[in-house]
C-alpha positions in Angstrom: -10.8 -2.8 -29.8 -12.8 -4.9 -26.7 -13.1 -2.0 -24.6 -16.0 0.7 -24.8 -16.1 3.6 -22.6 -19.3 1.9 -20.8 -20.4 -1.8 -19.8 -23.8 -2.2 -19.6 -23.5 -5.7 -18.6 -21.3 -5.1 -15.2 -22.1 -1.3 -14.5 -19.0 0.1 -15.2 -17.6 3.2 -17.1 -14.6 4.8 -17.5 -14.1 8.3 -16.9 -11.4 8.5 -20.1 -10.2 6.3 -23.3 -10.2 2.7 -22.4 -6.8 1.2 -23.7 -5.9 -2.5 -24.9 -6.0 -3.6 -21.2 -9.5 -2.0 -20.3 -7.9 0.9 -18.1 -8.3 4.7 -19.1 -5.5 6.0 -20.9 -5.1 8.6 -18.5 -5.6 6.7 -14.8 -6.5 9.4 -12.0 -5.5 8.9 -8.0 -8.6 11.2 -7.8 -11.1 9.6 -9.7 -14.5 8.6 -8.7 -15.2 6.3 -10.6 -15.8 3.5 -12.1 -14.2 1.4 -14.4 -14.2 -2.4 -14.1 -10.9 -2.0 -11.8 -11.9 0.9 -10.0 -15.3 -0.8 -8.7 -13.7 -4.4 -8.4 -11.5 -2.9 -5.3 -14.2 -2.5 -3.7 -16.9 -5.2 -4.4 -14.5 -7.8 -5.5 -15.3 -10.9 -7.3 -19.0 -9.9 -7.4 -17.8 -8.1 -10.3 -17.2 -11.3 -12.5 -20.9 -11.3 -13.2 -23.5 -9.3 -15.1 -25.5 -7.0 -12.8 -28.9 -7.2 -12.0 -29.3 -10.7 -11.7 -32.8 -11.8 -12.1 -34.6 -9.4 -13.9 -31.6 -9.2 -16.9 -30.2 -11.8 -19.5 -26.8 -11.1 -20.7 -25.2 -11.8 -24.2 -21.3 -11.1 -25.4 -20.8 -8.1 -27.3 -16.8 -9.3 -28.8 -18.0 -11.5 -31.2 -15.2 -10.4 -34.1 -11.4 -10.2 -33.2 -9.8 -7.6 -35.6 -5.6 -7.1 -35.5 -3.4 -8.6 -33.3 -3.6 -8.6 -29.6 -4.4 -10.4 -26.3 -7.7 -9.3 -27.2 -7.9 -11.6 -29.9 -6.7 -14.7 -28.2 -9.3 -16.5 -27.1 -9.3 -18.8 -24.2 -10.4 -23.3 -24.2 -12.8 -24.7 -22.9 -12.9 -29.1 -22.5 -15.9 -30.7 -21.9 -14.1 -33.6 -20.5 -11.0 -34.5 -18.1 -9.3 -32.9 -15.3 -5.6 -32.2 -14.8 -3.7 -31.2 -11.6 -5.3 -31.3 -8.7 -4.1 -31.1 -5.5 -3.3 -34.4 -3.7 -6.1 -36.1 -1.8 -8.6 -34.5 -4.6 -10.1 -37.0 -7.2 -11.6 -36.3 -10.8 -15.2 -36.6 -8.7 -17.4 -33.7 -9.7 -17.4 -33.0 -6.2 -13.8 -32.2 -6.0 -13.6 -30.4 -9.7 -14.6 -27.1 -8.6 -13.3 -24.0 -9.2 -12.3 -22.9 -5.8 -10.2 -26.2 -5.8 -7.9 -24.6 -8.3 -4.5 -24.0 -7.2 -2.7 -20.8 -7.8 0.2 -21.2 -5.9 3.6 -21.0 -8.0 6.6 -20.4 -7.4 10.0 -19.1 -9.7 13.9 -19.1 -8.9 16.6 -21.5 -9.4 18.7 -22.2 -6.5 16.3 -20.2 -3.9 12.5 -21.1 -4.8 10.5 -17.6 -3.9 6.3 -19.1 -3.7 3.4 -17.0 -4.3 0.2 -17.3 -3.5 -1.1 -16.1 -7.2 1.0 -16.0 -10.3 0.9 -12.1 -10.2 3.6 -9.4 -9.5 3.3 -5.9 -9.1 5.1 -3.7 -11.7 8.3 -1.3 -11.1 6.9 1.9 -9.0 10.3 3.8 -8.2 10.6 7.5 -7.5 7.4 8.9 -9.0 5.6 10.6 -6.6 2.7 8.7 -7.1 4.3 5.4 -6.3 5.9 7.3 -3.2 2.4 8.6 -1.7 0.5 5.6 -2.4 3.6 3.3 -1.2 1.6 1.9 1.8 -1.1 0.8 0.1 1.0 -0.8 -2.5 3.3 -3.0 -0.2 1.3 -4.1 2.5 -1.6 -5.0 0.0 1.2 -7.0 -2.0 2.3 -8.7 1.2 -1.0 -9.5 2.2 -2.2 -10.7 -1.0 1.2 -12.8 -1.2 3.0 -11.4 -4.0 6.1 -10.1 -5.2 5.8 -6.1 -5.4 8.9 -4.4 -6.9 10.6 -1.1 -6.0 11.5 0.7 -8.9 14.4 2.9 -9.8 15.9 6.4 -8.4 14.2 6.2 -4.7 17.5 6.9 -3.2 18.9 9.7 -5.2 15.8 11.7 -5.1 15.4 11.4 -1.7 16.6 14.7 0.3 16.8 12.8 3.4 19.3 10.1 1.9 22.5 10.6 2.8 25.3 9.6 0.1 28.8 9.6 1.4 31.3 11.0 -1.5 33.6 7.6 -1.0 34.9 6.6 -4.9 34.7 2.9 -3.9 31.1 1.2 -3.4 31.3 -0.4 -0.1 29.5 2.1 2.5 28.4 4.7 -0.3 24.8 5.2 1.3 24.6 5.9 5.1 20.8 6.5 4.7 18.2 5.8 2.9 14.7 6.7 4.6 12.4 6.1 1.9 14.3 3.1 0.6 13.9 1.6 4.1 10.1 2.3 4.7 9.4 1.3 1.4 10.9 -2.4 2.1 10.2 -2.3 5.6 6.6 -1.6 5.0 6.7 -5.0 3.1 8.6 -7.3 5.4 6.0 -6.3 8.2 3.5 -8.1 6.2 5.5 -10.9 4.9 4.4 -14.3 5.5 6.7 -16.4 3.7 4.6 -15.9 0.4 6.1 -13.1 -2.5 9.3 -10.9 -2.1 10.3 -7.7 -2.0 12.3 -6.6 -5.1 14.6 -3.8 -5.1 15.6 -2.5 -9.0 18.9 -1.2 -10.0 19.4 1.6 -12.7 22.7 3.6 -13.6 22.4 5.9 -10.8 21.7 3.6 -8.1 24.7 1.2 -9.1 26.8 4.7 -9.2 25.0 5.5 -5.5 25.8 1.9 -4.1 22.4 0.8 -3.5 22.7 -3.2 -4.0 25.6 -2.3 -1.3 23.4 -1.1 1.1 20.8 -3.4 0.7 22.7 -6.5 1.1 24.6 -5.1 4.1 21.0 -3.8 5.9 18.7 -6.7 4.6 20.4 -9.2 3.2 18.6 -12.3 1.7 15.1 -10.4 2.7 15.2 -8.7 -0.6 15.7 -9.6 -4.2 17.7 -7.6 -6.4 16.9 -6.5 -10.0 19.1 -5.4 -12.7 17.2 -3.0 -15.7 17.5 -2.7 -18.9 14.3 -1.3 -20.1 10.6 -0.9 -19.9 7.8 -0.6 -21.9 6.6 2.8 -21.4 9.6 4.7 -22.9 13.1 3.7 -24.5 15.2 6.2 -22.5 15.8 6.5 -18.8 13.1 6.8 -16.0 11.6 10.3 -15.1 9.9 12.5 -12.8 8.8 16.3 -12.7 9.9 19.0 -9.8 8.0 22.4 -9.8 10.7 23.5 -7.3 13.6 25.2 -8.6 15.5 24.6 -5.6 14.8 20.7 -5.7 15.6 20.5 -9.2 19.3 22.0 -8.3 19.3 19.6 -5.7 19.0 16.4 -8.3 21.6 17.9 -10.8 23.8 18.4 -7.7 23.0 14.8 -6.9 24.3 13.8 -10.6 20.9 13.3 -12.7 20.4 14.9 -16.1 18.0 17.8 -15.2 15.8 19.5 -17.9 15.9 22.5 -19.0 19.1 22.9 -16.8 18.3 24.9 -13.7 21.4 26.0 -13.2 21.6 28.5 -16.1 20.4 32.1 -15.3 17.8 32.3 -18.4 16.1 29.1 -17.1 16.0 30.3 -13.3 14.9 33.7 -14.7 12.4 32.3 -16.9 10.7 30.0 -13.9 11.2 32.9 -11.4 8.6 35.3 -14.1 6.6 31.8 -14.8 7.9 30.9 -18.0 8.7 27.6 -17.1 7.2 26.2 -14.0 8.7 22.7 -14.2 11.7 19.9 -14.6 12.1 16.9 -15.6 14.4 14.7 -14.1 16.3 11.9 -16.0 18.2 8.9 -16.0 21.1 7.9 -18.0 20.8 5.2 -20.5 22.8 1.8 -19.7 25.4 -0.1 -21.5 26.6 3.2 -23.8 30.1 2.2 -23.9 29.6 -0.9 -25.5 29.4 -1.8 -29.1 29.2 -5.7 -29.2 26.7 -8.2 -27.8 29.3 -9.7 -26.5 31.2 -6.8 -24.4 27.3 -6.4 -23.2 27.4 -10.5 -22.1 31.0 -9.9 -20.4 29.7 -6.9 -18.4 26.4 -8.3 -17.4 27.5 -11.5 -16.3 30.1 -9.7 -14.1 27.3 -7.8 -12.5 25.5 -10.6 -11.5 29.0 -12.2 -9.9 29.4 -9.1 -8.2 26.0 -9.0 -6.6 26.2 -12.8 -5.4 29.8 -12.0 -3.9 28.0 -9.0 -1.8 25.2 -11.7 -0.7 22.3 -11.9 -2.9 20.8 -15.4 -3.5 18.2 -14.1 -5.6 18.6 -12.0 -8.9 16.1 -10.6 -11.5 16.4 -8.7 -14.8 13.5 -6.3 -16.0 13.9 -5.5 -19.7 11.7 -3.8 -22.0 10.4 -3.7 -25.7 13.4 -3.8 -27.4 13.5 -5.5 -30.5 14.6 -9.3 -31.4 18.4 -9.3 -30.8 18.1 -7.6 -27.5 15.1 -10.4 -26.2 17.3 -12.5 -27.1 20.0 -11.4 -25.4 17.9 -10.6 -22.2 16.6 -14.5 -22.2 20.0 -16.0 -23.2 22.0 -14.2 -20.7 19.7 -14.7 -17.8 19.7 -18.4 -18.4 23.2 -18.3 -18.6 23.7 -16.9 -15.4 20.7 -18.5 -13.7 18.9 -15.5 -12.9 15.7 -16.3 -10.7 13.1 -14.3 -13.0 13.3 -12.3 -16.3 10.4 -10.1 -16.7 9.5 -8.7 -20.3 7.8 -5.6 -20.5 5.9 -4.8 -23.8 5.1 -1.6 -25.5 1.3 -0.9 -23.8 3.0 -0.6 -20.4 2.0 1.8 -18.1 3.9 4.5 -16.8 4.2 7.8 -14.1 6.0 9.7 -16.7 6.8 9.1 -20.3 7.0 11.1 -23.3 3.4 10.9 -24.6 4.5 10.3 -28.2 6.9 7.5 -27.5 4.9 5.7 -25.9 2.5 5.5 -28.5 5.1 5.0 -31.1 7.9 3.1 -30.1 8.9 -0.4 -29.5 7.3 -4.1 -29.9 3.8 -4.5 -29.0 3.3 -6.8 -25.8 1.9 -10.0 -27.5 4.4 -9.6 -30.8 7.3 -9.7 -27.4 5.7 -12.3 -25.6 5.0 -14.9 -28.3 9.1 -14.5 -29.7 10.2 -15.0 -26.1 8.1 -18.1 -26.0 9.5 -18.7 -29.4 13.0 -18.0 -27.9 13.2 -19.8 -24.9 11.6 -23.1 -26.8 15.1 -23.0 -29.1 17.2 -22.8 -25.6 15.0 -25.6 -23.9 15.8 -28.0 -26.9 19.6 -27.3 -26.2 18.9 -28.5 -22.4 19.2 -25.6 -21.2 17.0 -24.7 -18.1 15.1 -21.8 -19.3 14.7 -18.7 -16.9 11.7 -18.5 -15.3 9.9 -15.5 -17.3 7.3 -13.1 -16.1 5.3 -10.9 -18.5 4.3 -7.3 -18.3 2.4 -4.6 -20.4 -1.0 -3.8 -20.1 -2.9 -6.6 -18.1 -5.3 -5.9 -15.6 -8.0 -8.3 -16.3 -7.9 -11.8 -15.1 -8.4 -13.6 -18.8 -5.3 -11.0 -19.6 -3.4 -13.3 -16.7 -4.3 -16.3 -18.1 -3.9 -15.6 -21.8 -0.4 -14.3 -20.7 0.6 -17.4 -19.0 -0.7 -19.8 -21.4 0.9 -18.3 -24.6 4.0 -18.2 -23.1 3.9 -21.5 -20.7 5.7 -23.5 -19.8 8.4 -20.5 -19.1 6.3 -17.6 -17.7 5.1 -18.3 -13.9 4.1 -14.8 -13.1 2.2 -11.9 -14.9 3.3 -8.4 -14.1 0.6 -5.7 -13.6 1.0 -1.8 -13.2 -1.3 0.6 -13.2 -3.9 -1.9 -12.5 -2.8 -2.6 -9.6 -2.3 0.8 -8.2 -5.8 2.0 -8.7 -7.0 0.2 -5.2 -4.4 2.3 -3.8 -5.9 5.5 -5.2 -9.8 4.6 -4.4 -8.9 2.9 -0.7 -6.7 6.1 -0.2 -9.6 8.8 -1.1 -12.2 6.3 0.9 -10.4 6.4 3.8 -9.6 10.2 3.9 -13.7 11.0 3.0 -14.9 8.6 6.1 -11.7 9.7 8.5 -11.3 13.5 7.5 -8.2 13.6 10.0 -6.4 11.2 8.0 -7.0 12.7 5.1 -3.4 14.7 4.2 -1.9 11.6 5.7 -3.2 9.2 3.2 -3.3 11.6 0.3 -6.9 11.2 -0.3 -8.7 13.5 -2.8 -12.5 13.8 -1.5 -13.9 15.3 1.0 -17.1 13.2 0.7 -17.8 9.8 -0.5 -19.3 10.0 -4.1 -22.4 8.8 -4.9 -20.3 5.9 -7.5 -19.1 4.4 -3.4 -22.4 5.4 -1.3 -24.3 2.9 -3.9 -21.7 0.6 -2.6 -22.1 0.9 1.5 -20.8 4.2 3.6 -18.6 2.5 5.5 -15.2 0.6 5.2 -17.3 -2.8 6.3 -20.1 -2.5 3.9 -17.9 -0.8 1.0 -15.2 -3.3 1.0 -15.9 -7.1 0.2 -12.5 -8.4 1.4 -12.6 -6.3 4.7 -13.4 -9.3 6.9 -10.7 -11.4 4.9 -8.1 -8.9 6.1 -9.2 -8.7 9.6 -9.1 -12.5 9.8 -5.4 -12.6 8.2 -4.0 -9.1 10.7 -6.5 -9.5 13.9 -8.7 -6.9 14.6 -6.1 -5.1 17.0 -3.7 -5.1 13.5 -6.6 -3.6 11.1 -6.2 0.0 12.6 -2.3 -0.2 10.8 -4.0 -1.5 7.4 -4.3 1.3 5.2 -7.8 1.0 3.1 -5.7 1.2 -0.3 -4.5 -2.0 0.9 -7.6 -3.6 1.6 -8.8 -2.5 -1.8 -5.6 -4.6 -3.4 -6.7 -7.8 -1.9 -10.1 -7.2 -2.5 -8.8 -6.4 -6.0 -6.7 -9.4 -6.4 -9.3 -11.7 -4.7 -11.3 -11.0 -7.8 -8.8 -11.5 -10.1 -7.6 -14.3 -8.5 -11.9 -15.7 -8.2 -11.7 -14.9 -12.0 -8.6 -17.1 -12.7 -9.8 -20.1 -11.0 -13.3 -20.1 -13.1 -11.0 -19.6 -16.5 -8.9 -22.4 -15.6 -11.5 -25.0 -14.4 -13.0 -24.6 -17.3 -9.7 -25.3 -19.0 -9.6 -28.5 -16.8 -6.7 -27.3 -15.4 -6.6 -26.9 -11.2 -2.7 -26.1 -10.8 -0.6 -23.7 -12.3 2.1 -26.3 -14.2 -0.9 -27.6 -16.1 -1.3 -24.5 -18.0 -0.3 -25.0 -21.6 0.1 -22.8 -25.0 -3.0 -25.4 -26.4 -5.4 -23.8 -23.8 -5.9 -20.7 -25.8 -6.8 -20.4 -29.3 -6.7 -17.4 -31.9 -9.5 -15.4 -32.8 -7.6 -14.3 -36.5 -5.6 -15.7 -38.3 -3.6 -12.5 -38.4 -2.7 -13.4 -34.6 -2.5 -17.2 -35.3 0.7 -16.1 -37.9 2.1 -13.6 -35.4 1.7 -15.8 -32.4 1.9 -19.5 -33.2 -1.4 -20.1 -31.0 -3.6 -22.0 -34.1 -6.7 -20.2 -35.2 -10.0 -21.4 -33.7 -11.0 -23.5 -36.3 -8.2 -25.1 -36.7 -7.6 -26.7 -32.6 -8.1 -30.1 -32.5 -9.5 -30.5 -36.0 -7.8 -33.4 -36.6 -9.0 -35.2 -33.9 -12.7 -33.6 -34.4 -12.6 -35.5 -38.0 -11.2 -38.7 -36.4 -14.5 -38.8 -34.2 -16.8 -37.8 -37.3 -15.1 -40.8 -39.2 -14.6 -43.7 -36.3 
């Protein structure tokens, strides 16, 4: 384990037990700090460096690597050369500086989607956390210029959605205020970089979500088919504490556990022995027995989505085994999809069975290493492999570099879920503490600023390192409409971007398309064996011997 509960060098502390990503196992919206991601949402790129400069020296505490994980990969550095400098720059040392690293990238087949940095959000769907803090996530992501994903079931759980009884798909949804709010919130600040992606599961398909989005928004949205995620091997779920709402969800077609229509369950709820209900989504593809049946249905679904107007279609899959991984890569490539996101175990959740999270699926590094291997098989046959995004337990800038390198040249983005939600939480809490009249509106949890924040500042202009960067982008008059959670999101993204630029400059790679697998090496032999990334002692060993024998 790379991360302990406290980091003396950075002055950060995890409230709970840290995971492989550095985040606490249980991340709370009301947390007063201060893990690395939490504090980065305030001070930004300052947290790239050890604290108390001028009176300290610092040394790395991660000298050994045990087990197979992304933390057992290390980043290569080089003492000469430069690759990928933007047009007009030379290999002069004055040009080969990390701020000149270009983080812009793109993904897609027929239509290219431009992105300012190789990052996207995880799917944030019907969980109440996503609903409460959506403005922070959406506006923050739009300002940064990265894709933001609206997850499954948003229409189905919205009591204000009007879903007609029609048996035909066209026109089934009459209105969906929550889905429209989420899309409109992103598009208001969209400037040509990034995208808003709307995800479909079984219930969304039945309800006609794709048709509604196509008719109302057209090419402004990307549509995403969903096979699964890394947190669980069943459909999505939420918890509700209202009997009336639980019955509503069951009547809308969801699986609700326990069944709120059973008299004994209602009596137990009224007497307090049952206090909540779990709403579940259905498994997909249950009526197929062969790979070929799945392939035909998948291709038909893609063709249908294109026929109703979607020029950009993506696929999200989870930490299934190797057969499903190969299916996802092959089918997405053959269908000429624009992006395939692969979420390994270790991925986060709003609500998943805990022991299921702990024990099911393929860990991220194994899944992603095999994804590269399978993509290479297709590429060797001459196929134009689908662009990829890796997900599952990422939070820091070195995670971004390692994931991009492990899957290069196929990986275009890294998907972060829980990490990019933290700035939405902390920013909203700060806004509610500084402006009590806004507290309910922004879902703030604090009545006053905790000491962890006061050590940074006592006003928004003092607290957020990127406040004035956001103000320059949107204008002073518009700042009144920017939630503090979005400013915190922008601040965290700035830290991640700067850290990634520094890592890339050290590897002498000044543009995204120059990152290669040779830019990382394995810290132990087991990781080398599982990933195909050579051990640190073996990388360039042959050329080193030629130097010695020259």
